[in-house]
mmCIF file of the protein (N, C-alpha, C, O) and its ligand, coordinates in Angstrom:
data_MODEL
# 
_entry.id   MODEL 
# 
loop_
_entity.id 
_entity.type 
_entity.pdbx_number_of_molecules 
1 polymer     1 
2 non-polymer 1 
# 
_entity_poly.entity_id                      1 
_entity_poly.type                           'polypeptide(L)' 
_entity_poly.nstd_linkage                   no 
_entity_poly.nstd_monomer                   no 
_entity_poly.pdbx_seq_one_letter_code       MAGCREMQVGQVYMCEGCGLELQVVKACADGTAEGKASCPNCEIICCSEPLKLKQ 
_entity_poly.pdbx_seq_one_letter_code_can   MAGCREMQVGQVYMCEGCGLELQVVKACADGTAEGKASCPNCEIICCSEPLKLKQ 
_entity_poly.pdbx_strand_id                 A 
# 
loop_
_entity_poly_seq.entity_id 
_entity_poly_seq.num 
_entity_poly_seq.mon_id 
_entity_poly_seq.hetero 
1 1  MET n 
1 2  ALA n 
1 3  GLY n 
1 4  CYS n 
1 5  ARG n 
1 6  GLU n 
1 7  MET n 
1 8  GLN n 
1 9  VAL n 
1 10 GLY n 
1 11 GLN n 
1 12 VAL n 
1 13 TYR n 
1 14 MET n 
1 15 CYS n 
1 16 GLU n 
1 17 GLY n 
1 18 CYS n 
1 19 GLY n 
1 20 LEU n 
1 21 GLU n 
1 22 LEU n 
1 23 GLN n 
1 24 VAL n 
1 25 VAL n 
1 26 LYS n 
1 27 ALA n 
1 28 CYS n 
1 29 ALA n 
1 30 ASP n 
1 31 GLY n 
1 32 THR n 
1 33 ALA n 
1 34 GLU n 
1 35 GLY n 
1 36 LYS n 
1 37 ALA n 
1 38 SER n 
1 39 CYS n 
1 40 PRO n 
1 41 ASN n 
1 42 CYS n 
1 43 GLU n 
1 44 ILE n 
1 45 ILE n 
1 46 CYS n 
1 47 CYS n 
1 48 SER n 
1 49 GLU n 
1 50 PRO n 
1 51 LEU n 
1 52 LYS n 
1 53 LEU n 
1 54 LYS n 
1 55 GLN n 
# 
loop_
_struct_asym.id 
_struct_asym.entity_id 
A 1 
B 2 
# 
loop_
_chem_comp.id 
_chem_comp.type 
_chem_comp.mon_nstd_flag 
ALA 'L-peptide linking' y 
ARG 'L-peptide linking' y 
ASN 'L-peptide linking' y 
ASP 'L-peptide linking' y 
CYS 'L-peptide linking' y 
GLN 'L-peptide linking' y 
GLU 'L-peptide linking' y 
GLY 'peptide linking'   y 
ILE 'L-peptide linking' y 
LEU 'L-peptide linking' y 
LYS 'L-peptide linking' y 
MET 'L-peptide linking' y 
PRO 'L-peptide linking' y 
SER 'L-peptide linking' y 
THR 'L-peptide linking' y 
TYR 'L-peptide linking' y 
VAL 'L-peptide linking' y 
ZN  non-polymer         . 
# 
_pdbx_entity_nonpoly.entity_id   2 
_pdbx_entity_nonpoly.name        ? 
_pdbx_entity_nonpoly.comp_id     ZN 
# 
_pdbx_nonpoly_scheme.asym_id         B 
_pdbx_nonpoly_scheme.entity_id       2 
_pdbx_nonpoly_scheme.mon_id          ZN 
_pdbx_nonpoly_scheme.ndb_seq_num     1 
_pdbx_nonpoly_scheme.pdb_seq_num     101 
_pdbx_nonpoly_scheme.auth_seq_num    101 
_pdbx_nonpoly_scheme.pdb_mon_id      ZN 
_pdbx_nonpoly_scheme.auth_mon_id     ZN 
_pdbx_nonpoly_scheme.pdb_strand_id   A 
_pdbx_nonpoly_scheme.pdb_ins_code    . 
# 
loop_
_atom_site.group_PDB 
_atom_site.id 
_atom_site.type_symbol 
_atom_site.label_atom_id 
_atom_site.label_alt_id 
_atom_site.label_comp_id 
_atom_site.label_asym_id 
_atom_site.label_entity_id 
_atom_site.label_seq_id 
_atom_site.pdbx_PDB_ins_code 
_atom_site.Cartn_x 
_atom_site.Cartn_y 
_atom_site.Cartn_z 
_atom_site.occupancy 
_atom_site.B_iso_or_equiv 
_atom_site.pdbx_formal_charge 
_atom_site.auth_seq_id 
_atom_site.auth_comp_id 
_atom_site.auth_asym_id 
_atom_site.auth_atom_id 
_atom_site.pdbx_PDB_model_num 
ATOM   1   N  N  . MET A 1 1  ? 1.024   -4.965  18.431 1.00 0.00 ? 1   MET A N  1 
ATOM   2   C  CA . MET A 1 1  ? 0.863   -4.241  17.175 1.00 0.00 ? 1   MET A CA 1 
ATOM   3   C  C  . MET A 1 1  ? 2.198   -4.131  16.472 1.00 0.00 ? 1   MET A C  1 
ATOM   4   O  O  . MET A 1 1  ? 3.249   -4.134  17.113 1.00 0.00 ? 1   MET A O  1 
ATOM   5   N  N  . ALA A 1 2  ? 2.157   -4.034  15.175 1.00 0.00 ? 2   ALA A N  1 
ATOM   6   C  CA . ALA A 1 2  ? 3.389   -3.983  14.407 1.00 0.00 ? 2   ALA A CA 1 
ATOM   7   C  C  . ALA A 1 2  ? 3.220   -3.028  13.233 1.00 0.00 ? 2   ALA A C  1 
ATOM   8   O  O  . ALA A 1 2  ? 2.519   -3.331  12.268 1.00 0.00 ? 2   ALA A O  1 
ATOM   9   N  N  . GLY A 1 3  ? 3.862   -1.886  13.326 1.00 0.00 ? 3   GLY A N  1 
ATOM   10  C  CA . GLY A 1 3  ? 3.902   -0.999  12.179 1.00 0.00 ? 3   GLY A CA 1 
ATOM   11  C  C  . GLY A 1 3  ? 4.846   -1.562  11.143 1.00 0.00 ? 3   GLY A C  1 
ATOM   12  O  O  . GLY A 1 3  ? 5.761   -2.314  11.480 1.00 0.00 ? 3   GLY A O  1 
ATOM   13  N  N  . CYS A 1 4  ? 4.640   -1.212  9.896  1.00 0.00 ? 4   CYS A N  1 
ATOM   14  C  CA . CYS A 1 4  ? 5.446   -1.831  8.838  1.00 0.00 ? 4   CYS A CA 1 
ATOM   15  C  C  . CYS A 1 4  ? 6.928   -1.495  8.961  1.00 0.00 ? 4   CYS A C  1 
ATOM   16  O  O  . CYS A 1 4  ? 7.767   -2.252  8.472  1.00 0.00 ? 4   CYS A O  1 
ATOM   17  N  N  . ARG A 1 5  ? 7.273   -0.375  9.604  1.00 0.00 ? 5   ARG A N  1 
ATOM   18  C  CA . ARG A 1 5  ? 8.701   -0.051  9.736  1.00 0.00 ? 5   ARG A CA 1 
ATOM   19  C  C  . ARG A 1 5  ? 9.424   -1.008  10.669 1.00 0.00 ? 5   ARG A C  1 
ATOM   20  O  O  . ARG A 1 5  ? 10.638  -1.184  10.570 1.00 0.00 ? 5   ARG A O  1 
ATOM   21  N  N  . GLU A 1 6  ? 8.663   -1.637  11.591 1.00 0.00 ? 6   GLU A N  1 
ATOM   22  C  CA . GLU A 1 6  ? 9.291   -2.583  12.528 1.00 0.00 ? 6   GLU A CA 1 
ATOM   23  C  C  . GLU A 1 6  ? 9.378   -3.983  11.952 1.00 0.00 ? 6   GLU A C  1 
ATOM   24  O  O  . GLU A 1 6  ? 10.042  -4.847  12.525 1.00 0.00 ? 6   GLU A O  1 
ATOM   25  N  N  . MET A 1 7  ? 8.716   -4.220  10.827 1.00 0.00 ? 7   MET A N  1 
ATOM   26  C  CA . MET A 1 7  ? 8.650   -5.568  10.282 1.00 0.00 ? 7   MET A CA 1 
ATOM   27  C  C  . MET A 1 7  ? 9.925   -5.883  9.516  1.00 0.00 ? 7   MET A C  1 
ATOM   28  O  O  . MET A 1 7  ? 10.258  -5.204  8.545  1.00 0.00 ? 7   MET A O  1 
ATOM   29  N  N  . GLN A 1 8  ? 10.640  -6.920  9.957  1.00 0.00 ? 8   GLN A N  1 
ATOM   30  C  CA . GLN A 1 8  ? 11.927  -7.283  9.377  1.00 0.00 ? 8   GLN A CA 1 
ATOM   31  C  C  . GLN A 1 8  ? 11.791  -8.506  8.473  1.00 0.00 ? 8   GLN A C  1 
ATOM   32  O  O  . GLN A 1 8  ? 10.909  -9.345  8.657  1.00 0.00 ? 8   GLN A O  1 
ATOM   33  N  N  . VAL A 1 9  ? 12.685  -8.583  7.497  1.00 0.00 ? 9   VAL A N  1 
ATOM   34  C  CA . VAL A 1 9  ? 12.667  -9.712  6.566  1.00 0.00 ? 9   VAL A CA 1 
ATOM   35  C  C  . VAL A 1 9  ? 12.777  -11.034 7.334  1.00 0.00 ? 9   VAL A C  1 
ATOM   36  O  O  . VAL A 1 9  ? 13.636  -11.185 8.203  1.00 0.00 ? 9   VAL A O  1 
ATOM   37  N  N  . GLY A 1 10 ? 11.923  -11.963 7.014  1.00 0.00 ? 10  GLY A N  1 
ATOM   38  C  CA . GLY A 1 10 ? 11.950  -13.279 7.622  1.00 0.00 ? 10  GLY A CA 1 
ATOM   39  C  C  . GLY A 1 10 ? 10.974  -13.445 8.766  1.00 0.00 ? 10  GLY A C  1 
ATOM   40  O  O  . GLY A 1 10 ? 10.624  -14.569 9.127  1.00 0.00 ? 10  GLY A O  1 
ATOM   41  N  N  . GLN A 1 11 ? 10.535  -12.347 9.336  1.00 0.00 ? 11  GLN A N  1 
ATOM   42  C  CA . GLN A 1 11 ? 9.576   -12.446 10.439 1.00 0.00 ? 11  GLN A CA 1 
ATOM   43  C  C  . GLN A 1 11 ? 8.220   -12.922 9.912  1.00 0.00 ? 11  GLN A C  1 
ATOM   44  O  O  . GLN A 1 11 ? 7.840   -12.648 8.774  1.00 0.00 ? 11  GLN A O  1 
ATOM   45  N  N  . VAL A 1 12 ? 7.511   -13.637 10.771 1.00 0.00 ? 12  VAL A N  1 
ATOM   46  C  CA . VAL A 1 12 ? 6.166   -14.103 10.438 1.00 0.00 ? 12  VAL A CA 1 
ATOM   47  C  C  . VAL A 1 12 ? 5.173   -13.381 11.334 1.00 0.00 ? 12  VAL A C  1 
ATOM   48  O  O  . VAL A 1 12 ? 5.328   -13.350 12.554 1.00 0.00 ? 12  VAL A O  1 
ATOM   49  N  N  . TYR A 1 13 ? 4.167   -12.811 10.722 1.00 0.00 ? 13  TYR A N  1 
ATOM   50  C  CA . TYR A 1 13 ? 3.103   -12.133 11.463 1.00 0.00 ? 13  TYR A CA 1 
ATOM   51  C  C  . TYR A 1 13 ? 1.822   -12.909 11.285 1.00 0.00 ? 13  TYR A C  1 
ATOM   52  O  O  . TYR A 1 13 ? 1.539   -13.438 10.210 1.00 0.00 ? 13  TYR A O  1 
ATOM   53  N  N  . MET A 1 14 ? 1.045   -12.971 12.360 1.00 0.00 ? 14  MET A N  1 
ATOM   54  C  CA . MET A 1 14 ? -0.167  -13.781 12.315 1.00 0.00 ? 14  MET A CA 1 
ATOM   55  C  C  . MET A 1 14 ? -1.384  -13.010 12.801 1.00 0.00 ? 14  MET A C  1 
ATOM   56  O  O  . MET A 1 14 ? -1.288  -12.052 13.567 1.00 0.00 ? 14  MET A O  1 
ATOM   57  N  N  . CYS A 1 15 ? -2.535  -13.472 12.320 1.00 0.00 ? 15  CYS A N  1 
ATOM   58  C  CA . CYS A 1 15 ? -3.820  -12.953 12.777 1.00 0.00 ? 15  CYS A CA 1 
ATOM   59  C  C  . CYS A 1 15 ? -4.405  -13.950 13.768 1.00 0.00 ? 15  CYS A C  1 
ATOM   60  O  O  . CYS A 1 15 ? -4.607  -15.121 13.446 1.00 0.00 ? 15  CYS A O  1 
ATOM   61  N  N  . GLU A 1 16 ? -4.671  -13.473 14.968 1.00 0.00 ? 16  GLU A N  1 
ATOM   62  C  CA . GLU A 1 16 ? -5.236  -14.373 15.979 1.00 0.00 ? 16  GLU A CA 1 
ATOM   63  C  C  . GLU A 1 16 ? -6.704  -14.662 15.710 1.00 0.00 ? 16  GLU A C  1 
ATOM   64  O  O  . GLU A 1 16 ? -7.275  -15.596 16.273 1.00 0.00 ? 16  GLU A O  1 
ATOM   65  N  N  . GLY A 1 17 ? -7.306  -13.864 14.856 1.00 0.00 ? 17  GLY A N  1 
ATOM   66  C  CA . GLY A 1 17 ? -8.727  -14.062 14.575 1.00 0.00 ? 17  GLY A CA 1 
ATOM   67  C  C  . GLY A 1 17 ? -8.982  -15.233 13.652 1.00 0.00 ? 17  GLY A C  1 
ATOM   68  O  O  . GLY A 1 17 ? -9.860  -16.055 13.916 1.00 0.00 ? 17  GLY A O  1 
ATOM   69  N  N  . CYS A 1 18 ? -8.213  -15.318 12.560 1.00 0.00 ? 18  CYS A N  1 
ATOM   70  C  CA . CYS A 1 18 ? -8.511  -16.330 11.544 1.00 0.00 ? 18  CYS A CA 1 
ATOM   71  C  C  . CYS A 1 18 ? -7.348  -17.276 11.282 1.00 0.00 ? 18  CYS A C  1 
ATOM   72  O  O  . CYS A 1 18 ? -7.501  -18.245 10.539 1.00 0.00 ? 18  CYS A O  1 
ATOM   73  N  N  . GLY A 1 19 ? -6.177  -17.012 11.882 1.00 0.00 ? 19  GLY A N  1 
ATOM   74  C  CA . GLY A 1 19 ? -5.068  -17.923 11.702 1.00 0.00 ? 19  GLY A CA 1 
ATOM   75  C  C  . GLY A 1 19 ? -4.166  -17.601 10.526 1.00 0.00 ? 19  GLY A C  1 
ATOM   76  O  O  . GLY A 1 19 ? -3.197  -18.317 10.275 1.00 0.00 ? 19  GLY A O  1 
ATOM   77  N  N  . LEU A 1 20 ? -4.470  -16.536 9.804  1.00 0.00 ? 20  LEU A N  1 
ATOM   78  C  CA . LEU A 1 20 ? -3.618  -16.126 8.678  1.00 0.00 ? 20  LEU A CA 1 
ATOM   79  C  C  . LEU A 1 20 ? -2.206  -15.845 9.174  1.00 0.00 ? 20  LEU A C  1 
ATOM   80  O  O  . LEU A 1 20 ? -2.026  -15.248 10.235 1.00 0.00 ? 20  LEU A O  1 
ATOM   81  N  N  . GLU A 1 21 ? -1.202  -16.273 8.407  1.00 0.00 ? 21  GLU A N  1 
ATOM   82  C  CA . GLU A 1 21 ? 0.183   -15.964 8.727  1.00 0.00 ? 21  GLU A CA 1 
ATOM   83  C  C  . GLU A 1 21 ? 0.846   -15.375 7.496  1.00 0.00 ? 21  GLU A C  1 
ATOM   84  O  O  . GLU A 1 21 ? 0.697   -15.902 6.394  1.00 0.00 ? 21  GLU A O  1 
ATOM   85  N  N  . LEU A 1 22 ? 1.582   -14.280 7.680  1.00 0.00 ? 22  LEU A N  1 
ATOM   86  C  CA . LEU A 1 22 ? 2.294   -13.617 6.589  1.00 0.00 ? 22  LEU A CA 1 
ATOM   87  C  C  . LEU A 1 22 ? 3.768   -13.490 6.956  1.00 0.00 ? 22  LEU A C  1 
ATOM   88  O  O  . LEU A 1 22 ? 4.106   -13.114 8.078  1.00 0.00 ? 22  LEU A O  1 
ATOM   89  N  N  . GLN A 1 23 ? 4.648   -13.809 5.997  1.00 0.00 ? 23  GLN A N  1 
ATOM   90  C  CA . GLN A 1 23 ? 6.079   -13.652 6.228  1.00 0.00 ? 23  GLN A CA 1 
ATOM   91  C  C  . GLN A 1 23 ? 6.597   -12.465 5.430  1.00 0.00 ? 23  GLN A C  1 
ATOM   92  O  O  . GLN A 1 23 ? 6.217   -12.264 4.277  1.00 0.00 ? 23  GLN A O  1 
ATOM   93  N  N  . VAL A 1 24 ? 7.468   -11.683 6.057  1.00 0.00 ? 24  VAL A N  1 
ATOM   94  C  CA . VAL A 1 24 ? 8.042   -10.519 5.397  1.00 0.00 ? 24  VAL A CA 1 
ATOM   95  C  C  . VAL A 1 24 ? 9.130   -10.980 4.425  1.00 0.00 ? 24  VAL A C  1 
ATOM   96  O  O  . VAL A 1 24 ? 10.126  -11.586 4.819  1.00 0.00 ? 24  VAL A O  1 
ATOM   97  N  N  . VAL A 1 25 ? 8.912   -10.678 3.161  1.00 0.00 ? 25  VAL A N  1 
ATOM   98  C  CA . VAL A 1 25 ? 9.875   -11.039 2.121  1.00 0.00 ? 25  VAL A CA 1 
ATOM   99  C  C  . VAL A 1 25 ? 10.776  -9.850  1.810  1.00 0.00 ? 25  VAL A C  1 
ATOM   100 O  O  . VAL A 1 25 ? 11.949  -10.020 1.480  1.00 0.00 ? 25  VAL A O  1 
ATOM   101 N  N  . LYS A 1 26 ? 10.225  -8.655  1.917  1.00 0.00 ? 26  LYS A N  1 
ATOM   102 C  CA . LYS A 1 26 ? 10.999  -7.449  1.714  1.00 0.00 ? 26  LYS A CA 1 
ATOM   103 C  C  . LYS A 1 26 ? 10.516  -6.410  2.723  1.00 0.00 ? 26  LYS A C  1 
ATOM   104 O  O  . LYS A 1 26 ? 9.313   -6.207  2.886  1.00 0.00 ? 26  LYS A O  1 
ATOM   105 N  N  . ALA A 1 27 ? 11.451  -5.761  3.392  1.00 0.00 ? 27  ALA A N  1 
ATOM   106 C  CA . ALA A 1 27 ? 11.075  -4.836  4.454  1.00 0.00 ? 27  ALA A CA 1 
ATOM   107 C  C  . ALA A 1 27 ? 10.581  -3.512  3.889  1.00 0.00 ? 27  ALA A C  1 
ATOM   108 O  O  . ALA A 1 27 ? 10.834  -3.177  2.732  1.00 0.00 ? 27  ALA A O  1 
ATOM   109 N  N  . CYS A 1 28 ? 9.875   -2.772  4.725  1.00 0.00 ? 28  CYS A N  1 
ATOM   110 C  CA . CYS A 1 28 ? 9.469   -1.399  4.400  1.00 0.00 ? 28  CYS A CA 1 
ATOM   111 C  C  . CYS A 1 28 ? 10.724  -0.592  4.069  1.00 0.00 ? 28  CYS A C  1 
ATOM   112 O  O  . CYS A 1 28 ? 11.707  -0.639  4.809  1.00 0.00 ? 28  CYS A O  1 
ATOM   113 N  N  . ALA A 1 29 ? 10.692  0.130   2.982  1.00 0.00 ? 29  ALA A N  1 
ATOM   114 C  CA . ALA A 1 29 ? 11.877  0.858   2.527  1.00 0.00 ? 29  ALA A CA 1 
ATOM   115 C  C  . ALA A 1 29 ? 11.919  2.293   3.037  1.00 0.00 ? 29  ALA A C  1 
ATOM   116 O  O  . ALA A 1 29 ? 12.781  3.070   2.626  1.00 0.00 ? 29  ALA A O  1 
ATOM   117 N  N  . ASP A 1 30 ? 11.005  2.647   3.919  1.00 0.00 ? 30  ASP A N  1 
ATOM   118 C  CA . ASP A 1 30 ? 10.984  4.019   4.417  1.00 0.00 ? 30  ASP A CA 1 
ATOM   119 C  C  . ASP A 1 30 ? 12.287  4.330   5.142  1.00 0.00 ? 30  ASP A C  1 
ATOM   120 O  O  . ASP A 1 30 ? 12.772  3.514   5.926  1.00 0.00 ? 30  ASP A O  1 
ATOM   121 N  N  . GLY A 1 31 ? 12.848  5.486   4.888  1.00 0.00 ? 31  GLY A N  1 
ATOM   122 C  CA . GLY A 1 31 ? 14.079  5.898   5.551  1.00 0.00 ? 31  GLY A CA 1 
ATOM   123 C  C  . GLY A 1 31 ? 15.337  5.378   4.885  1.00 0.00 ? 31  GLY A C  1 
ATOM   124 O  O  . GLY A 1 31 ? 16.442  5.674   5.340  1.00 0.00 ? 31  GLY A O  1 
ATOM   125 N  N  . THR A 1 32 ? 15.194  4.618   3.827  1.00 0.00 ? 32  THR A N  1 
ATOM   126 C  CA . THR A 1 32 ? 16.358  4.127   3.110  1.00 0.00 ? 32  THR A CA 1 
ATOM   127 C  C  . THR A 1 32 ? 16.485  4.880   1.783  1.00 0.00 ? 32  THR A C  1 
ATOM   128 O  O  . THR A 1 32 ? 15.579  5.614   1.388  1.00 0.00 ? 32  THR A O  1 
ATOM   129 N  N  . ALA A 1 33 ? 17.583  4.695   1.122  1.00 0.00 ? 33  ALA A N  1 
ATOM   130 C  CA . ALA A 1 33 ? 17.836  5.406   -0.126 1.00 0.00 ? 33  ALA A CA 1 
ATOM   131 C  C  . ALA A 1 33 ? 16.775  5.091   -1.176 1.00 0.00 ? 33  ALA A C  1 
ATOM   132 O  O  . ALA A 1 33 ? 16.415  5.945   -1.986 1.00 0.00 ? 33  ALA A O  1 
ATOM   133 N  N  . GLU A 1 34 ? 16.283  3.863   -1.151 1.00 0.00 ? 34  GLU A N  1 
ATOM   134 C  CA . GLU A 1 34 ? 15.325  3.465   -2.183 1.00 0.00 ? 34  GLU A CA 1 
ATOM   135 C  C  . GLU A 1 34 ? 13.883  3.759   -1.782 1.00 0.00 ? 34  GLU A C  1 
ATOM   136 O  O  . GLU A 1 34 ? 12.966  3.600   -2.587 1.00 0.00 ? 34  GLU A O  1 
ATOM   137 N  N  . GLY A 1 35 ? 13.689  4.180   -0.561 1.00 0.00 ? 35  GLY A N  1 
ATOM   138 C  CA . GLY A 1 35 ? 12.331  4.282   -0.055 1.00 0.00 ? 35  GLY A CA 1 
ATOM   139 C  C  . GLY A 1 35 ? 11.698  5.652   -0.212 1.00 0.00 ? 35  GLY A C  1 
ATOM   140 O  O  . GLY A 1 35 ? 12.379  6.656   -0.418 1.00 0.00 ? 35  GLY A O  1 
ATOM   141 N  N  . LYS A 1 36 ? 10.404  5.665   -0.112 1.00 0.00 ? 36  LYS A N  1 
ATOM   142 C  CA . LYS A 1 36 ? 9.675   6.911   -0.008 1.00 0.00 ? 36  LYS A CA 1 
ATOM   143 C  C  . LYS A 1 36 ? 9.882   7.441   1.409  1.00 0.00 ? 36  LYS A C  1 
ATOM   144 O  O  . LYS A 1 36 ? 10.205  6.672   2.314  1.00 0.00 ? 36  LYS A O  1 
ATOM   145 N  N  . ALA A 1 37 ? 9.701   8.727   1.609  1.00 0.00 ? 37  ALA A N  1 
ATOM   146 C  CA . ALA A 1 37 ? 9.900   9.307   2.932  1.00 0.00 ? 37  ALA A CA 1 
ATOM   147 C  C  . ALA A 1 37 ? 8.575   9.535   3.643  1.00 0.00 ? 37  ALA A C  1 
ATOM   148 O  O  . ALA A 1 37 ? 8.523   10.220  4.664  1.00 0.00 ? 37  ALA A O  1 
ATOM   149 N  N  . SER A 1 38 ? 7.522   8.969   3.113  1.00 0.00 ? 38  SER A N  1 
ATOM   150 C  CA . SER A 1 38 ? 6.199   9.324   3.608  1.00 0.00 ? 38  SER A CA 1 
ATOM   151 C  C  . SER A 1 38 ? 5.424   8.167   4.211  1.00 0.00 ? 38  SER A C  1 
ATOM   152 O  O  . SER A 1 38 ? 4.233   8.307   4.490  1.00 0.00 ? 38  SER A O  1 
ATOM   153 N  N  . CYS A 1 39 ? 6.063   7.037   4.418  1.00 0.00 ? 39  CYS A N  1 
ATOM   154 C  CA . CYS A 1 39 ? 5.332   5.907   4.981  1.00 0.00 ? 39  CYS A CA 1 
ATOM   155 C  C  . CYS A 1 39 ? 4.953   6.211   6.436  1.00 0.00 ? 39  CYS A C  1 
ATOM   156 O  O  . CYS A 1 39 ? 5.839   6.492   7.242  1.00 0.00 ? 39  CYS A O  1 
ATOM   157 N  N  . PRO A 1 40 ? 3.696   6.163   6.786  1.00 0.00 ? 40  PRO A N  1 
ATOM   158 C  CA . PRO A 1 40 ? 3.269   6.497   8.152  1.00 0.00 ? 40  PRO A CA 1 
ATOM   159 C  C  . PRO A 1 40 ? 3.323   5.312   9.115  1.00 0.00 ? 40  PRO A C  1 
ATOM   160 O  O  . PRO A 1 40 ? 2.554   5.261   10.074 1.00 0.00 ? 40  PRO A O  1 
ATOM   161 N  N  . ASN A 1 41 ? 4.225   4.359   8.866  1.00 0.00 ? 41  ASN A N  1 
ATOM   162 C  CA . ASN A 1 41 ? 4.373   3.203   9.756  1.00 0.00 ? 41  ASN A CA 1 
ATOM   163 C  C  . ASN A 1 41 ? 3.051   2.448   9.877  1.00 0.00 ? 41  ASN A C  1 
ATOM   164 O  O  . ASN A 1 41 ? 2.529   2.248   10.974 1.00 0.00 ? 41  ASN A O  1 
ATOM   165 N  N  . CYS A 1 42 ? 2.537   2.046   8.756  1.00 0.00 ? 42  CYS A N  1 
ATOM   166 C  CA . CYS A 1 42 ? 1.203   1.451   8.677  1.00 0.00 ? 42  CYS A CA 1 
ATOM   167 C  C  . CYS A 1 42 ? 1.120   0.127   9.425  1.00 0.00 ? 42  CYS A C  1 
ATOM   168 O  O  . CYS A 1 42 ? 2.070   -0.656  9.428  1.00 0.00 ? 42  CYS A O  1 
ATOM   169 N  N  . GLU A 1 43 ? -0.009  -0.113  10.051 1.00 0.00 ? 43  GLU A N  1 
ATOM   170 C  CA . GLU A 1 43 ? -0.296  -1.419  10.610 1.00 0.00 ? 43  GLU A CA 1 
ATOM   171 C  C  . GLU A 1 43 ? -1.017  -2.253  9.562  1.00 0.00 ? 43  GLU A C  1 
ATOM   172 O  O  . GLU A 1 43 ? -1.807  -1.744  8.767  1.00 0.00 ? 43  GLU A O  1 
ATOM   173 N  N  . ILE A 1 44 ? -0.723  -3.554  9.583  1.00 0.00 ? 44  ILE A N  1 
ATOM   174 C  CA . ILE A 1 44 ? -1.385  -4.470  8.666  1.00 0.00 ? 44  ILE A CA 1 
ATOM   175 C  C  . ILE A 1 44 ? -2.571  -5.075  9.422  1.00 0.00 ? 44  ILE A C  1 
ATOM   176 O  O  . ILE A 1 44 ? -2.397  -5.713  10.461 1.00 0.00 ? 44  ILE A O  1 
ATOM   177 N  N  . ILE A 1 45 ? -3.755  -4.871  8.897  1.00 0.00 ? 45  ILE A N  1 
ATOM   178 C  CA . ILE A 1 45 ? -4.977  -5.238  9.605  1.00 0.00 ? 45  ILE A CA 1 
ATOM   179 C  C  . ILE A 1 45 ? -5.622  -6.479  9.004  1.00 0.00 ? 45  ILE A C  1 
ATOM   180 O  O  . ILE A 1 45 ? -5.751  -6.595  7.785  1.00 0.00 ? 45  ILE A O  1 
ATOM   181 N  N  . CYS A 1 46 ? -6.028  -7.410  9.872  1.00 0.00 ? 46  CYS A N  1 
ATOM   182 C  CA . CYS A 1 46 ? -6.847  -8.548  9.463  1.00 0.00 ? 46  CYS A CA 1 
ATOM   183 C  C  . CYS A 1 46 ? -7.854  -8.804  10.573 1.00 0.00 ? 46  CYS A C  1 
ATOM   184 O  O  . CYS A 1 46 ? -7.517  -8.681  11.750 1.00 0.00 ? 46  CYS A O  1 
ATOM   185 N  N  . CYS A 1 47 ? -9.057  -9.149  10.224 1.00 0.00 ? 47  CYS A N  1 
ATOM   186 C  CA . CYS A 1 47 ? -10.126 -9.352  11.213 1.00 0.00 ? 47  CYS A CA 1 
ATOM   187 C  C  . CYS A 1 47 ? -10.241 -8.140  12.130 1.00 0.00 ? 47  CYS A C  1 
ATOM   188 O  O  . CYS A 1 47 ? -10.511 -8.292  13.321 1.00 0.00 ? 47  CYS A O  1 
ATOM   189 N  N  . SER A 1 48 ? -10.042 -6.950  11.597 1.00 0.00 ? 48  SER A N  1 
ATOM   190 C  CA . SER A 1 48 ? -10.163 -5.680  12.309 1.00 0.00 ? 48  SER A CA 1 
ATOM   191 C  C  . SER A 1 48 ? -9.102  -5.485  13.398 1.00 0.00 ? 48  SER A C  1 
ATOM   192 O  O  . SER A 1 48 ? -9.217  -4.563  14.205 1.00 0.00 ? 48  SER A O  1 
ATOM   193 N  N  . GLU A 1 49 ? -8.068  -6.339  13.434 1.00 0.00 ? 49  GLU A N  1 
ATOM   194 C  CA . GLU A 1 49 ? -6.999  -6.207  14.415 1.00 0.00 ? 49  GLU A CA 1 
ATOM   195 C  C  . GLU A 1 49 ? -5.641  -6.220  13.702 1.00 0.00 ? 49  GLU A C  1 
ATOM   196 O  O  . GLU A 1 49 ? -5.490  -6.883  12.676 1.00 0.00 ? 49  GLU A O  1 
ATOM   197 N  N  . PRO A 1 50 ? -4.649  -5.485  14.242 1.00 0.00 ? 50  PRO A N  1 
ATOM   198 C  CA . PRO A 1 50 ? -3.316  -5.523  13.649 1.00 0.00 ? 50  PRO A CA 1 
ATOM   199 C  C  . PRO A 1 50 ? -2.714  -6.924  13.764 1.00 0.00 ? 50  PRO A C  1 
ATOM   200 O  O  . PRO A 1 50 ? -2.920  -7.615  14.761 1.00 0.00 ? 50  PRO A O  1 
ATOM   201 N  N  . LEU A 1 51 ? -1.976  -7.332  12.745 1.00 0.00 ? 51  LEU A N  1 
ATOM   202 C  CA . LEU A 1 51 ? -1.271  -8.598  12.815 1.00 0.00 ? 51  LEU A CA 1 
ATOM   203 C  C  . LEU A 1 51 ? -0.233  -8.556  13.935 1.00 0.00 ? 51  LEU A C  1 
ATOM   204 O  O  . LEU A 1 51 ? 0.330   -7.502  14.231 1.00 0.00 ? 51  LEU A O  1 
ATOM   205 N  N  . LYS A 1 52 ? 0.013   -9.708  14.554 1.00 0.00 ? 52  LYS A N  1 
ATOM   206 C  CA . LYS A 1 52 ? 0.994   -9.802  15.639 1.00 0.00 ? 52  LYS A CA 1 
ATOM   207 C  C  . LYS A 1 52 ? 2.177   -10.651 15.199 1.00 0.00 ? 52  LYS A C  1 
ATOM   208 O  O  . LYS A 1 52 ? 2.036   -11.597 14.423 1.00 0.00 ? 52  LYS A O  1 
ATOM   209 N  N  . LEU A 1 53 ? 3.368   -10.281 15.724 1.00 0.00 ? 53  LEU A N  1 
ATOM   210 C  CA . LEU A 1 53 ? 4.565   -11.054 15.417 1.00 0.00 ? 53  LEU A CA 1 
ATOM   211 C  C  . LEU A 1 53 ? 4.430   -12.443 16.010 1.00 0.00 ? 53  LEU A C  1 
ATOM   212 O  O  . LEU A 1 53 ? 4.104   -12.600 17.187 1.00 0.00 ? 53  LEU A O  1 
ATOM   213 N  N  . LYS A 1 54 ? 4.686   -13.459 15.179 1.00 0.00 ? 54  LYS A N  1 
ATOM   214 C  CA . LYS A 1 54 ? 4.618   -14.838 15.663 1.00 0.00 ? 54  LYS A CA 1 
ATOM   215 C  C  . LYS A 1 54 ? 5.913   -15.173 16.382 1.00 0.00 ? 54  LYS A C  1 
ATOM   216 O  O  . LYS A 1 54 ? 6.993   -15.001 15.818 1.00 0.00 ? 54  LYS A O  1 
ATOM   217 N  N  . GLN A 1 55 ? 5.823   -15.647 17.615 1.00 0.00 ? 55  GLN A N  1 
ATOM   218 C  CA . GLN A 1 55 ? 7.017   -15.935 18.422 1.00 0.00 ? 55  GLN A CA 1 
ATOM   219 C  C  . GLN A 1 55 ? 7.530   -17.331 18.131 1.00 0.00 ? 55  GLN A C  1 
ATOM   220 O  O  . GLN A 1 55 ? 8.528   -17.756 18.713 1.00 0.00 ? 55  GLN A O  1 
HETATM 221 ZN ZN . ZN  B 2 .  ? -7.823  -12.573 10.223 1.00 0.00 2 101 ZN  A ZN 1 
# 
């Protein structure tokens, strides 16, 4: 599982269900000067499962 706060720029996350792959272009801004302070570390869901980091 990968909450959005752990997702780093350049990482690729994939769905094992359908093969979708997403690359992080900009990281979650929570905890930074530009970010909101309310991000609940959301998981990105596809095929009812959280996306997994592609190794
Ligand atoms: Zn999927």
